[in-house]
N, C-alpha and C positions, 0 to 999 in steps of 0.2 A: 072568800067563801069557796068551799069545794063544790064542784059541778059534777053531777053524775053523768057518765057517758051515755046513759039511757035518755037523758034530757037534751044533751048537746055535746058535740065534739069541737075541739079547738080548730082554728084555721090550719089547713095542711101546712106542714113544714115549720110552724111557729113553735119554738121551744116553750114548754110549760112544765109545771110540777105535776108528776104523776103519782097516784096512790095505787099500789098494786096489791092484789090478793094472791098470795102464793100457795094457798091451800093449807100450808103449815105455819103461816105467819103473814106479816105484811111488810111492805117496803115502800119508801118514798124516794123517788128518783126523778131527775130531769130527763125529759125526752120530747119527742114530737110525733105527730100522727101523720101518716101518709095514706092517701085515699086508696091506693092499690095494694099496699103492703101491710097496713096496720101500724102498730106502735114501734118506735125505736127508742133506745135509751142511751144515755151517755156511757161510752165505753163498751157497749154491746152491739154487735153488728147484725145479728139475726133478728127478724121481727118476732114479737110475742103477741099471740092472739088470745083474747079473753082474760088477760090478767088485770088490766087497768079497770078500776071501778069508778074512780073519780079523778079529776084534774083541776088545776087552777092556774091562772096566769102567774108568771114570775113577778116578783116585786120590781119596781123601778130601781135602777142603779142610783147610788148616792150622787148628789149634786156636788160639783166642785165649789169650794169656797172662794 
């Protein structure tokens, strides 16, 4: 289930699925939250402030048979 950033933030540096409001649309991206710098996303080096509205943990990887 999606978790609002108003309710709770993920553990710092733990990769999660991020739901971003871009103002002209939305985006889903993997990223992580840093206490001092805000959110970082896969392939994007600069922090983005105020774009992430919700997040959720990544699914567990498949188990080897």
